C-alpha positions as CSV (number, residue, x, y, z in Angstrom):
1,M,-9.4,32.8,46.1
2,D,-9.6,30.8,49.4
3,T,-6.0,31.7,50.3
4,N,-6.7,35.4,49.5
5,V,-9.7,35.5,51.8
6,Q,-7.9,33.6,54.5
7,S,-5.0,36.0,54.3
8,F,-7.5,38.8,54.8
9,A,-8.9,37.0,57.8
10,V,-5.4,36.9,59.4
11,A,-4.7,40.6,58.6
12,N,-8.1,41.7,59.9
13,L,-7.8,39.8,63.2
14,R,-4.4,41.4,63.7
15,R,-6.3,44.7,64.0
16,R,-8.0,43.7,67.2
17,P,-7.1,45.5,70.4
18,V,-5.4,42.4,71.8
19,V,-3.7,39.9,69.4
20,I,-2.0,36.6,70.3
21,E,-0.1,34.5,67.8
22,T,0.5,30.9,68.7
23,G,1.2,27.6,66.9
24,G,0.1,28.9,63.4
25,F,-3.0,30.7,64.7
26,V,-3.8,34.3,65.1
27,V,-6.3,35.1,68.0
28,G,-8.0,38.5,68.1
29,F,-9.6,39.7,71.3
30,D,-11.7,42.8,72.0
31,P,-11.9,43.5,75.8
32,S,-15.1,45.5,75.3
33,T,-17.2,42.4,74.7
34,T,-17.3,38.7,75.4
35,S,-19.0,37.9,72.1
36,P,-17.6,34.8,70.4
37,Y,-18.4,36.4,67.1
38,I,-15.8,39.1,67.8
39,N,-13.3,37.2,70.0
40,Y,-12.1,34.3,67.8
41,A,-9.1,32.8,66.0
42,T,-8.0,31.9,62.5
43,P,-5.1,29.9,61.1
44,L,-2.3,31.1,58.9
45,P,-2.7,29.8,55.4
46,G,-1.1,26.3,55.2
47,A,-0.9,25.9,58.9
48,E,-0.3,22.3,60.2
49,P,-1.0,22.5,63.9
50,T,0.1,19.8,66.4
51,A,-1.9,18.7,69.4
52,E,0.3,21.0,71.5
53,D,-0.5,23.9,69.2
54,V,-4.2,23.4,69.6
55,A,-3.9,23.0,73.4
56,A,-2.1,26.4,73.5
57,L,-4.8,27.9,71.4
58,I,-7.5,26.6,73.7
59,A,-5.6,28.0,76.7
60,A,-5.5,31.5,75.2
61,F,-9.3,31.5,75.3
62,R,-9.8,29.7,78.6
63,E,-7.6,32.0,80.6
64,R,-9.9,34.9,79.5
65,G,-13.1,33.0,80.2
66,L,-14.0,32.8,76.5
67,K,-15.2,30.1,74.2
68,P,-12.5,28.8,71.9
69,R,-13.8,29.5,68.4
70,L,-12.4,29.8,64.9
71,E,-13.5,31.2,61.5
72,F,-11.5,30.3,58.4
73,A,-11.5,29.1,54.8
74,P,-10.7,25.4,55.2
75,D,-9.2,24.9,51.7
76,A,-6.5,27.4,52.6
77,A,-5.4,25.3,55.6
78,P,-6.6,21.7,55.1
79,A,-4.8,20.3,58.1
80,V,-6.5,22.6,60.6
81,Q,-10.0,21.1,60.8
82,P,-8.9,17.5,61.5
83,A,-6.6,18.8,64.3
84,L,-9.4,20.8,65.8
85,L,-11.9,17.9,65.6
86,A,-9.4,15.6,67.3
87,A,-9.3,18.1,70.2
88,G,-13.1,18.0,70.6
89,F,-14.2,21.0,68.5
90,T,-17.5,20.8,66.8
91,V,-18.6,22.5,63.5
92,E,-21.1,25.3,64.0
93,A,-21.6,26.0,60.3
94,V,-20.1,26.1,56.8
95,H,-21.0,29.1,54.8
96,E,-20.4,29.8,51.1
97,Y,-18.9,33.2,50.4
98,L,-19.4,35.4,47.4
99,V,-16.9,37.7,45.7
100,C,-17.4,40.9,43.7
101,T,-14.8,42.6,41.5
102,P,-14.9,45.9,39.7
103,A,-15.7,43.9,36.5
104,T,-18.8,42.3,38.0
105,L,-20.2,45.1,40.1
106,A,-23.6,46.3,39.1
107,V,-24.8,49.4,41.0
108,P,-28.6,49.8,40.9
109,P,-29.5,52.8,38.7
110,A,-30.6,55.9,40.5
111,G,-34.2,56.9,40.0
112,P,-37.4,57.8,41.9
113,G,-37.6,55.6,45.0
114,T,-34.0,54.5,44.9
115,P,-32.7,54.5,48.5
116,V,-30.3,57.3,49.4
117,V,-27.2,56.0,51.0
118,E,-25.4,58.0,53.6
119,T,-22.2,57.9,55.7
120,P,-22.7,58.2,59.5
121,A,-21.6,61.6,60.6
122,T,-22.7,61.9,64.3
123,E,-22.8,59.7,67.3
124,E,-26.5,59.5,66.9
125,D,-26.1,58.1,63.4
126,Y,-23.7,55.4,64.6
127,T,-26.1,54.6,67.5
128,S,-29.0,54.4,65.0
129,V,-27.1,52.1,62.7
130,D,-26.1,49.8,65.6
131,A,-29.7,49.7,66.8
132,A,-31.1,49.0,63.3
133,L,-28.7,46.1,62.7
134,S,-29.6,44.6,66.1
135,E,-33.2,44.7,65.1
136,A,-32.6,43.4,61.6
137,F,-30.7,40.4,63.0
138,A,-33.5,39.6,65.4
139,G,-31.5,40.4,68.5
140,E,-28.5,38.1,67.7
141,F,-26.5,40.9,69.4
142,T,-27.7,43.7,71.7
143,S,-27.4,47.3,70.6
144,S,-24.8,49.1,72.8
145,P,-22.5,52.1,73.0
146,E,-19.6,49.6,72.4
147,G,-21.3,48.4,69.2
148,A,-21.7,52.0,68.0
149,A,-18.0,52.6,68.8
150,R,-16.9,49.6,66.8
151,L,-18.8,51.0,63.8
152,R,-17.1,54.3,64.2
153,R,-13.7,52.6,64.4
154,T,-14.4,50.6,61.3
155,Q,-15.0,53.9,59.4
156,E,-12.0,55.6,61.0
157,M,-9.6,52.7,60.3
158,G,-10.1,52.7,56.5
159,G,-13.3,50.6,56.3
160,A,-16.7,52.0,55.5
161,V,-20.1,52.2,57.2
162,R,-23.1,53.1,55.1
163,F,-26.9,53.4,55.8
164,V,-30.2,54.5,54.6
165,R,-32.1,56.9,56.8
166,S,-35.6,56.1,57.8
167,P,-38.5,58.7,57.7
168,D,-38.2,59.2,61.5
169,G,-34.5,60.3,61.1
170,G,-33.0,57.0,62.3
171,C,-31.7,54.1,60.3
172,A,-33.7,51.9,58.0
173,G,-30.8,49.6,57.1
174,G,-27.1,49.5,56.6
175,A,-23.9,47.5,56.4
176,M,-20.1,47.9,56.7
177,T,-16.9,46.8,55.1
178,S,-13.6,46.2,56.9
179,A,-10.5,48.1,55.7
180,P,-8.9,46.3,52.8
181,A,-6.0,43.9,53.3
182,V,-4.1,41.8,50.7
183,G,-6.3,43.4,48.0
184,T,-9.7,42.4,49.4
185,S,-12.3,43.6,51.9
186,E,-15.1,41.9,53.8
187,L,-18.6,43.3,53.6
188,A,-20.7,42.3,56.6
189,G,-23.7,43.2,58.7
190,V,-26.0,43.8,55.9
191,G,-29.4,44.3,57.6
192,T,-32.7,46.1,57.1
193,R,-35.3,46.7,59.8
194,P,-38.4,44.6,59.1
195,A,-40.6,47.7,58.5
196,H,-38.4,48.8,55.7
197,R,-37.7,45.6,53.8
198,G,-38.6,45.2,50.1
199,Q,-37.4,48.7,49.2
200,G,-34.0,47.8,47.7
201,I,-32.0,49.0,50.7
202,A,-29.8,45.9,51.1
203,A,-28.9,45.8,47.4
204,T,-28.1,49.5,47.2
205,V,-26.1,49.7,50.4
206,T,-24.1,46.6,49.3
207,A,-23.3,48.0,45.9
208,V,-22.3,51.4,47.3
209,L,-20.0,49.8,49.8
210,A,-18.3,47.7,47.2
211,E,-18.0,50.7,44.9
212,T,-16.4,52.6,47.8
213,M,-13.8,49.9,48.4
214,F,-12.9,49.7,44.7
215,A,-12.5,53.5,44.6
216,G,-10.0,53.1,47.5
217,G,-7.9,50.5,45.6
218,A,-9.4,47.1,46.7
219,E,-9.4,44.5,44.0
220,S,-12.3,42.5,45.4
221,V,-15.0,42.5,48.1
222,W,-16.4,39.4,49.6
223,L,-19.3,38.5,51.9
224,E,-21.3,35.6,53.3
225,Y,-25.0,35.2,52.8
226,S,-27.6,33.8,55.2
227,G,-30.2,32.4,52.8
228,E,-31.2,32.1,49.2
229,G,-33.1,35.3,49.4
230,S,-30.1,37.3,50.4
231,R,-27.9,35.5,47.9
232,R,-30.1,36.6,45.1
233,V,-29.8,40.2,46.3
234,Y,-26.0,40.0,46.3
235,E,-25.8,38.3,43.0
236,R,-27.9,41.0,41.4
237,V,-25.2,43.6,42.3
238,G,-22.3,41.4,41.1
239,F,-21.3,39.0,43.8
240,R,-20.3,35.4,42.6
241,P,-19.6,32.1,44.5
242,H,-16.0,31.5,45.3
243,G,-15.5,29.2,48.3
244,T,-16.6,28.3,51.8
245,R,-15.8,29.4,55.3
246,L,-15.9,27.1,58.4
247,Y,-17.2,28.1,61.9
248,I,-16.0,25.8,64.6
249,S,-15.8,26.0,68.4
250,L,-15.1,24.0,71.6
251,E,-17.9,23.8,74.2
252,D,-17.2,23.7,77.9
């Protein structure tokens, strides 16, 4: 499964507004932001980069004033991490990822109190979702018109954005999935505003997004979790452990 997820990572980065391919790496840039979580690289499965390949990769970031950074499944390209470490990169984190298939998906039964999941329909909806996710992730990113626009593009390009409306008409919580590639799709940004936690929003939105991707032909959906609490939420709706992803970058 690592190769499948890594192949998806390659295909997904090739959707960025600016794409550079060099020395077995694909680099995706979005000129609307300098965020290292959006501007990063990933290796082709099985890549065996030389020192010169890594130097060219670093140069692609430096000439844009950006931090060289990669995200990938290390088992799909075992030679890449040693080559990056030799060039001075340091590991930020290693995250386990979970995978859901149509056979394992468990959508929470509808009933009184079950969150109602919606698709954003207006600019106000996308802005509300972006703001809610910024709050849910404790300001790791700032809500912005560019963030709302990226959510809209995700929906328009074959992915999906779903949210639960709060009593004030805004967004209580939501998430998104990228458009499928190589049979799988990444589910990301699952977040609930603090005032609305404990109501089943994350589980319901996650299940509905997975169901949406399966209805569109995806064979699997994968995600990463941030703690044991969120892992239990995802496992309840059918996600199971399958591998790890590595986050690695080069400081100035």
